C-alpha positions in Angstrom: -69.9 -69.9 -56.0 -71.2 -70.4 -52.6 -69.6 -67.2 -50.9 -70.9 -65.0 -54.1 -74.2 -66.0 -53.5 -74.0 -65.3 -49.8 -73.0 -62.0 -50.8 -76.0 -61.4 -53.1 -78.0 -62.8 -50.5 -77.1 -60.3 -47.8 -77.6 -57.4 -50.3 -81.1 -58.8 -50.6 -81.6 -59.2 -47.1 -80.3 -55.9 -46.4 -82.4 -54.1 -49.4 -85.6 -55.9 -47.9 -85.0 -54.8 -44.4 -84.5 -51.3 -45.0 -87.6 -51.0 -47.4 -89.6 -52.4 -44.4 -88.4 -49.8 -42.2 -89.0 -47.3 -44.6 -92.5 -48.5 -45.5 -93.2 -48.6 -41.8 -91.5 -45.6 -40.7 -92.1 -42.6 -43.8 -95.3 -41.2 -45.0 -95.7 -41.0 -48.6 -93.7 -38.5 -50.4 -93.0 -36.8 -46.8 -89.3 -35.8 -46.6 -87.1 -36.5 -43.6 -84.2 -34.3 -43.5 -81.0 -37.1 -42.9 -78.2 -34.4 -43.7 -77.9 -31.7 -46.5 -78.8 -32.9 -49.7 -79.9 -36.0 -48.3 -83.2 -37.0 -47.3 -85.5 -40.1 -46.7 -88.5 -40.2 -49.0 -90.9 -43.1 -49.3 -91.7 -43.4 -53.1 -93.4 -46.5 -55.0 -92.0 -47.0 -58.5 -94.4 -48.9 -60.9 -91.8 -48.3 -63.6 -88.2 -49.2 -64.4 -85.1 -47.0 -63.6 -86.1 -43.4 -63.2 -89.7 -44.4 -63.1 -89.5 -45.4 -67.0 -93.1 -46.7 -68.2 -94.5 -46.1 -64.4 -97.6 -44.6 -66.1 -97.9 -47.7 -68.8 -101.4 -49.1 -67.4 -99.8 -52.0 -65.2 -98.5 -54.3 -67.8 -94.9 -53.1 -66.9 -94.9 -54.7 -63.6 -95.1 -58.1 -65.1 -92.8 -56.9 -68.1 -90.0 -56.2 -65.4 -90.7 -58.9 -63.4 -90.1 -61.5 -65.9 -86.9 -59.3 -67.2 -85.3 -59.5 -63.4 -86.3 -63.2 -63.2 -84.5 -64.2 -66.5 -81.5 -61.5 -65.6 -81.2 -63.1 -62.1 -81.0 -66.9 -63.8 -78.6 -65.9 -66.2 -76.3 -64.1 -63.9 -76.3 -67.2 -61.8 -74.9 -69.0 -64.5 -72.5 -66.6 -65.4 -71.3 -66.4 -62.2 -71.0 -70.1 -61.9 -69.4 -70.2 -65.1 -66.5 -67.8 -64.1 -62.7 -68.6 -63.7 -61.4 -68.1 -60.0 -59.0 -65.7 -61.0 -62.3 -63.6 -62.3 -63.0 -62.3 -59.0 -64.0 -58.8 -59.9 -66.3 -59.8 -62.7 -67.8 -62.3 -60.0 -68.1 -59.4 -57.6 -69.7 -57.1 -60.1 -72.5 -59.7 -61.1 -73.0 -60.4 -57.5 -73.8 -56.9 -56.7 -75.7 -56.9 -59.9 -77.8 -60.0 -58.9 -78.2 -59.1 -55.1 -80.2 -55.6 -56.3 -82.1 -57.6 -59.3 -83.6 -60.1 -56.6 -84.4 -57.3 -54.6 -86.6 -55.7 -56.6 -87.9 -58.3 -58.1 -89.0 -59.4 -54.5 -91.1 -55.9 -54.1 -92.6 -56.4 -57.9 -94.0 -59.8 -57.0 -95.0 -59.1 -53.9 -96.4 -55.6 -54.0 -96.6 -54.6 -57.7 -94.1 -51.5 -57.3 -90.6 -51.1 -56.2 -90.1 -49.2 -52.9 -88.0 -46.2 -52.9 -86.9 -43.9 -50.3 -83.3 -42.6 -50.6 -83.5 -38.8 -51.9 -80.2 -37.2 -53.2 -80.9 -33.3 -54.2 -79.1 -30.1 -54.9 -81.2 -27.1 -54.1 -84.3 -28.1 -56.1 -83.1 -30.8 -58.4 -83.6 -33.9 -56.9 -82.1 -37.2 -58.4 -84.7 -40.1 -58.9 -85.0 -41.8 -55.5 -83.9 -45.2 -55.2 -83.0 -47.7 -52.6 -80.3 -50.3 -51.9 -81.0 -52.5 -54.6 -80.7 -50.0 -57.1 -77.3 -48.9 -55.6 -75.8 -52.5 -55.6 -76.8 -52.7 -59.0 -75.0 -49.3 -59.9 -72.0 -50.3 -57.9 -71.7 -53.5 -59.7 -72.3 -51.9 -63.2 -69.6 -49.5 -62.5 -67.1 -52.4 -61.2 -67.8 -54.0 -65.0 -66.8 -50.9 -66.6 -63.7 -50.2 -64.5 -62.8 -53.7 -65.0 -63.6 -53.6 -68.9 -61.7 -50.4 -69.2 -59.0 -50.9 -66.9 -58.4 -54.4 -66.9 -55.2 -54.4 -64.8 -56.7 -52.0 -62.4 -57.9 -54.4 -59.7 -55.3 -57.2 -60.6 -52.4 -57.9 -58.1 -48.8 -56.8 -59.6 -46.4 -59.3 -59.2 -43.1 -58.3 -57.8 -40.1 -58.1 -60.2 -37.7 -60.5 -59.4 
């Protein structure tokens, strides 16, 4: 359990440090080219994924804060109850937990989530995101792969 919480804490720390740097160094909505199809662009998201409910009038801040807090508590207990051999589920939930807490901190302290990673193709931009969002996505992908292909992550024993 302790190791999983260290990984979650590392995700939160990396997320908060990168958001701090982005907020200090970038101007709002001004794209800074990093490489083709990849910019750093500071944005504030008052909604959920893809700015869902971002213009809802303010109540969404507390709604998403409560949801993030409850999900984080549930994930901590879920990780604690997993069997030692369920490492990939624990890893997936740990990534989701780290991401949820990273964005929860923003919502509580700022009232919005700091996004700054801008991926695009020609004029089509994916919604801006951050390290916490990436961690949540990685966690969900691990869960999906582990659910659909349960033997992918397991060590295969050698035949006698």
